[in-house]
C-alpha positions as CSV (number, residue, x, y, z in Angstrom):
1,X,0.0,-0.1,-0.2
2,X,1.4,3.3,-0.8
3,X,1.9,6.1,1.9
4,X,-1.0,8.9,2.1
5,X,1.0,12.3,1.7
6,X,-0.2,14.9,3.9
7,X,1.0,18.2,3.0
8,X,1.1,20.7,5.9
9,X,2.8,23.8,7.5
10,X,3.9,23.9,11.0
11,X,2.4,27.3,11.8
12,X,-1.0,26.3,10.2
13,X,-4.1,25.9,12.7
14,X,-5.8,23.7,10.5
15,X,-2.8,21.3,10.1
16,X,-2.4,21.2,14.0
17,X,-6.2,20.1,14.0
18,X,-5.5,17.6,11.3
19,X,-2.7,16.0,13.2
20,X,-5.0,15.8,16.3
21,X,-7.8,14.0,14.2
22,X,-5.4,11.6,12.4
23,X,-4.5,10.6,16.0
24,X,-8.0,10.3,17.2
25,X,-9.0,8.6,14.0
26,X,-6.1,6.0,14.3
27,X,-6.8,5.2,18.0
28,X,-10.5,4.7,17.1
29,X,-10.1,2.1,14.5
30,X,-7.2,-0.3,13.9
31,X,-7.5,-0.1,10.0
32,X,-6.7,3.5,10.0
33,X,-3.8,3.0,12.2
34,X,-2.5,0.4,9.7
35,X,-2.2,3.3,7.2
36,X,1.2,4.7,6.3
37,X,1.1,8.4,6.5
38,X,3.8,10.8,5.4
39,X,3.6,14.1,6.7
40,X,5.3,16.7,4.4
41,X,6.0,20.0,5.7
42,X,5.8,21.9,2.4
43,X,8.3,24.6,3.3
44,X,11.0,21.9,3.9
45,X,10.1,20.1,0.9
46,X,9.2,22.8,-1.7
47,X,10.1,20.8,-4.9
48,X,7.6,17.8,-3.7
49,X,4.9,20.4,-2.8
50,X,5.2,22.0,-6.1
51,X,4.5,18.8,-7.7
52,X,1.2,18.5,-6.5
53,X,-1.9,20.5,-7.2
54,X,-3.2,22.3,-4.2
55,X,-3.6,25.6,-2.5
56,X,-4.7,25.0,1.0
57,X,-3.2,22.9,3.7
58,X,-3.6,20.4,5.1
59,X,-4.0,18.6,1.7
60,X,-4.0,14.7,1.4
61,X,-2.8,12.7,-1.8
62,X,-2.7,9.0,-2.4
63,X,-1.0,7.4,-5.4
64,X,-1.2,11.1,-7.0
65,X,-4.9,11.6,-6.4
66,X,-6.0,14.4,-4.3
67,X,-8.3,12.9,-1.5
68,X,-8.8,16.2,0.6
69,X,-7.9,19.9,0.6
70,X,-8.7,22.0,3.7
71,X,-11.1,25.0,3.3
72,X,-10.8,28.2,5.0
73,X,-12.8,28.2,8.4
74,X,-13.1,24.5,8.8
75,X,-14.0,23.2,12.3
76,X,-12.1,20.4,13.8
77,X,-15.1,18.0,13.2
78,X,-15.2,18.8,9.5
79,X,-11.5,18.1,9.1
80,X,-11.8,14.8,11.1
81,X,-14.6,14.0,8.4
82,X,-12.4,14.7,5.5
83,X,-9.7,12.8,7.0
84,X,-12.0,9.8,7.8
85,X,-13.4,10.0,4.2
86,X,-9.6,10.0,2.8
87,X,-8.8,7.2,5.0
88,X,-11.8,5.2,4.0
89,X,-11.2,6.0,0.1
90,X,-7.6,4.2,0.6
91,X,-8.9,1.4,2.6
92,X,-11.7,0.6,-0.6
93,X,-8.4,0.8,-2.9
């Protein structure tokens, strides 16, 4: 199974929420805990970040497909729901 790439910025409050939501989801469901996640701080890997089509962080990609991109004003629950949907998409293959 390929890694889920999660592009983020360390200073982004939505990214902090996404990290917490991912931890909660992985604790709630063993299938989610088994998913390989690669957290990519976009300012540290600009060439890789530039190779993906997104504007807002956090943004999730799997096998080159964008699974999720943050939207301004998202609540923690909305971010968690987006992550859950992305994780479920990967589990379905």
